[in-house]
ChimeraX commands (.cxc) that place a marker at each C-alpha (Angstrom):
marker #1 position -0.01,0.02,-0.03 radius 0.5
marker #1 position 1.14,3.55,-0.62 radius 0.5
marker #1 position 0.36,6.81,1.08 radius 0.5
marker #1 position 0.90,9.86,-0.99 radius 0.5
marker #1 position 0.87,13.44,0.26 radius 0.5
marker #1 position 1.19,16.16,-2.20 radius 0.5
marker #1 position 2.22,19.35,-0.41 radius 0.5
marker #1 position 2.55,21.35,-3.57 radius 0.5
marker #1 position 3.13,20.69,-7.31 radius 0.5
marker #1 position 6.75,19.65,-6.66 radius 0.5
marker #1 position 6.85,17.78,-3.33 radius 0.5
marker #1 position 5.34,14.41,-2.78 radius 0.5
marker #1 position 5.86,11.97,0.13 radius 0.5
marker #1 position 5.41,8.29,-0.49 radius 0.5
marker #1 position 5.35,5.65,2.23 radius 0.5
marker #1 position 5.38,1.85,1.59 radius 0.5
marker #1 position 3.56,-0.32,4.04 radius 0.5
marker #1 position 3.47,-4.13,3.81 radius 0.5
marker #1 position 0.06,-5.68,4.10 radius 0.5
marker #1 position -0.97,-9.24,4.85 radius 0.5
marker #1 position -3.36,-9.27,1.87 radius 0.5
marker #1 position -2.63,-11.68,-0.98 radius 0.5
marker #1 position -3.88,-10.07,-4.21 radius 0.5
marker #1 position -3.05,-13.23,-6.22 radius 0.5
marker #1 position -5.99,-14.93,-4.48 radius 0.5
marker #1 position -8.46,-12.12,-5.19 radius 0.5
marker #1 position -11.40,-13.17,-7.46 radius 0.5
marker #1 position -14.15,-10.85,-8.83 radius 0.5
marker #1 position -16.78,-13.22,-7.42 radius 0.5
marker #1 position -17.16,-16.30,-5.13 radius 0.5
marker #1 position -16.03,-19.08,-7.46 radius 0.5
marker #1 position -17.63,-21.82,-5.24 radius 0.5
marker #1 position -21.17,-20.37,-5.73 radius 0.5
marker #1 position -22.98,-19.90,-8.95 radius 0.5
marker #1 position -24.39,-16.53,-8.05 radius 0.5
marker #1 position -21.65,-14.43,-9.59 radius 0.5
marker #1 position -22.15,-11.73,-7.00 radius 0.5
marker #1 position -19.10,-9.39,-6.76 radius 0.5
marker #1 position -16.84,-9.81,-3.72 radius 0.5
marker #1 position -15.96,-6.77,-1.74 radius 0.5
marker #1 position -12.47,-6.81,-0.23 radius 0.5
marker #1 position -11.68,-4.62,2.84 radius 0.5
marker #1 position -8.11,-3.88,3.78 radius 0.5
marker #1 position -7.63,-2.43,7.28 radius 0.5
marker #1 position -4.62,-1.14,9.02 radius 0.5
marker #1 position -3.10,1.76,10.95 radius 0.5
marker #1 position 0.14,3.69,10.72 radius 0.5
marker #1 position 1.80,6.92,11.71 radius 0.5
marker #1 position 2.82,8.97,8.78 radius 0.5
marker #1 position 4.89,11.51,10.76 radius 0.5
marker #1 position 3.40,14.19,8.52 radius 0.5
marker #1 position -0.07,15.48,9.37 radius 0.5
marker #1 position -2.32,16.23,6.51 radius 0.5
marker #1 position -4.56,14.82,3.76 radius 0.5
marker #1 position -3.24,11.71,2.00 radius 0.5
marker #1 position -4.29,9.75,-1.06 radius 0.5
marker #1 position -4.50,6.09,-0.18 radius 0.5
marker #1 position -3.71,3.48,-2.81 radius 0.5
marker #1 position -2.54,-0.06,-3.58 radius 0.5
marker #1 position 0.71,-0.59,-5.33 radius 0.5
marker #1 position 0.88,-3.99,-7.11 radius 0.5
marker #1 position 4.34,-4.32,-8.42 radius 0.5
marker #1 position 5.63,-7.25,-10.63 radius 0.5
marker #1 position 8.12,-9.03,-8.29 radius 0.5
marker #1 position 10.58,-9.33,-11.10 radius 0.5
marker #1 position 10.49,-5.65,-11.86 radius 0.5
marker #1 position 9.55,-4.21,-8.48 radius 0.5
marker #1 position 10.59,-0.54,-8.98 radius 0.5
marker #1 position 9.74,-0.20,-12.75 radius 0.5
marker #1 position 6.16,1.22,-12.99 radius 0.5
marker #1 position 5.75,-0.03,-16.55 radius 0.5
marker #1 position 5.13,-3.47,-15.10 radius 0.5
marker #1 position 2.93,-2.63,-12.13 radius 0.5
marker #1 position -0.56,-3.93,-12.16 radius 0.5
marker #1 position -3.11,-1.20,-12.73 radius 0.5
marker #1 position -6.79,-1.58,-11.82 radius 0.5
marker #1 position -9.36,-0.37,-14.23 radius 0.5
marker #1 position -9.78,3.47,-13.71 radius 0.5
marker #1 position -13.25,4.86,-12.92 radius 0.5
marker #1 position -15.24,6.52,-10.15 radius 0.5
marker #1 position -13.40,4.62,-7.38 radius 0.5
marker #1 position -9.86,4.16,-8.88 radius 0.5
marker #1 position -7.44,6.70,-10.15 radius 0.5
marker #1 position -3.82,6.18,-11.04 radius 0.5
marker #1 position -0.71,8.00,-9.82 radius 0.5
marker #1 position 2.71,7.54,-11.46 radius 0.5
marker #1 position 5.81,8.68,-9.47 radius 0.5
marker #1 position 7.94,11.13,-11.56 radius 0.5
marker #1 position 11.01,8.93,-11.31 radius 0.5
marker #1 position 9.20,5.91,-12.69 radius 0.5
marker #1 position 9.29,3.69,-9.56 radius 0.5
marker #1 position 5.60,3.50,-8.71 radius 0.5
marker #1 position 2.19,3.19,-10.53 radius 0.5
marker #1 position -0.23,3.38,-7.68 radius 0.5
marker #1 position -3.96,2.57,-7.80 radius 0.5
marker #1 position -5.49,5.45,-5.71 radius 0.5
marker #1 position -8.59,4.25,-3.91 radius 0.5
marker #1 position -9.39,7.13,-1.59 radius 0.5
marker #1 position -8.27,10.02,0.63 radius 0.5
marker #1 position -7.67,10.07,4.42 radius 0.5
marker #1 position -6.64,12.61,6.97 radius 0.5
marker #1 position -3.80,11.96,9.52 radius 0.5
marker link #1:1,2 radius 0.2
marker link #1:2,3 radius 0.2
marker link #1:3,4 radius 0.2
marker link #1:4,5 radius 0.2
marker link #1:5,6 radius 0.2
marker link #1:6,7 radius 0.2
marker link #1:7,8 radius 0.2
marker link #1:8,9 radius 0.2
marker link #1:9,10 radius 0.2
marker link #1:10,11 radius 0.2
marker link #1:11,12 radius 0.2
marker link #1:12,13 radius 0.2
marker link #1:13,14 radius 0.2
marker link #1:14,15 radius 0.2
marker link #1:15,16 radius 0.2
marker link #1:16,17 radius 0.2
marker link #1:17,18 radius 0.2
marker link #1:18,19 radius 0.2
marker link #1:19,20 radius 0.2
marker link #1:20,21 radius 0.2
marker link #1:21,22 radius 0.2
marker link #1:22,23 radius 0.2
marker link #1:23,24 radius 0.2
marker link #1:24,25 radius 0.2
marker link #1:25,26 radius 0.2
marker link #1:26,27 radius 0.2
marker link #1:27,28 radius 0.2
marker link #1:28,29 radius 0.2
marker link #1:29,30 radius 0.2
marker link #1:30,31 radius 0.2
marker link #1:31,32 radius 0.2
marker link #1:32,33 radius 0.2
marker link #1:33,34 radius 0.2
marker link #1:34,35 radius 0.2
marker link #1:35,36 radius 0.2
marker link #1:36,37 radius 0.2
marker link #1:37,38 radius 0.2
marker link #1:38,39 radius 0.2
marker link #1:39,40 radius 0.2
marker link #1:40,41 radius 0.2
marker link #1:41,42 radius 0.2
marker link #1:42,43 radius 0.2
marker link #1:43,44 radius 0.2
marker link #1:44,45 radius 0.2
marker link #1:45,46 radius 0.2
marker link #1:46,47 radius 0.2
marker link #1:47,48 radius 0.2
marker link #1:48,49 radius 0.2
marker link #1:49,50 radius 0.2
marker link #1:50,51 radius 0.2
marker link #1:51,52 radius 0.2
marker link #1:52,53 radius 0.2
marker link #1:53,54 radius 0.2
marker link #1:54,55 radius 0.2
marker link #1:55,56 radius 0.2
marker link #1:56,57 radius 0.2
marker link #1:57,58 radius 0.2
marker link #1:58,59 radius 0.2
marker link #1:59,60 radius 0.2
marker link #1:60,61 radius 0.2
marker link #1:61,62 radius 0.2
marker link #1:62,63 radius 0.2
marker link #1:63,64 radius 0.2
marker link #1:64,65 radius 0.2
marker link #1:65,66 radius 0.2
marker link #1:66,67 radius 0.2
marker link #1:67,68 radius 0.2
marker link #1:68,69 radius 0.2
marker link #1:69,70 radius 0.2
marker link #1:70,71 radius 0.2
marker link #1:71,72 radius 0.2
marker link #1:72,73 radius 0.2
marker link #1:73,74 radius 0.2
marker link #1:74,75 radius 0.2
marker link #1:75,76 radius 0.2
marker link #1:76,77 radius 0.2
marker link #1:77,78 radius 0.2
marker link #1:78,79 radius 0.2
marker link #1:79,80 radius 0.2
marker link #1:80,81 radius 0.2
marker link #1:81,82 radius 0.2
marker link #1:82,83 radius 0.2
marker link #1:83,84 radius 0.2
marker link #1:84,85 radius 0.2
marker link #1:85,86 radius 0.2
marker link #1:86,87 radius 0.2
marker link #1:87,88 radius 0.2
marker link #1:88,89 radius 0.2
marker link #1:89,90 radius 0.2
marker link #1:90,91 radius 0.2
marker link #1:91,92 radius 0.2
marker link #1:92,93 radius 0.2
marker link #1:93,94 radius 0.2
marker link #1:94,95 radius 0.2
marker link #1:95,96 radius 0.2
marker link #1:96,97 radius 0.2
marker link #1:97,98 radius 0.2
marker link #1:98,99 radius 0.2
marker link #1:99,100 radius 0.2
marker link #1:100,101 radius 0.2
marker link #1:101,102 radius 0.2
view
């Protein structure tokens, strides 16, 4: 997961946090049932950013073989609930899912 705080157009703080979630096991629906109802995944956690303010919260899904090359990161479909953020140096392509205040 990534926390991104943009103080101005030129300064951005990124913090990596390891989660226990396993995205490889995520499915769009319960494969055991035949209802095809979408599954909703909730990821919870807490952390201290050390920098108070408003942060964009996102999930970074890197390719393990090319971890810090954003060309290979998994990007969720953009829409009302997902936006993308690319780091200027090309390390991260983050799926932004929301905003939180710390």
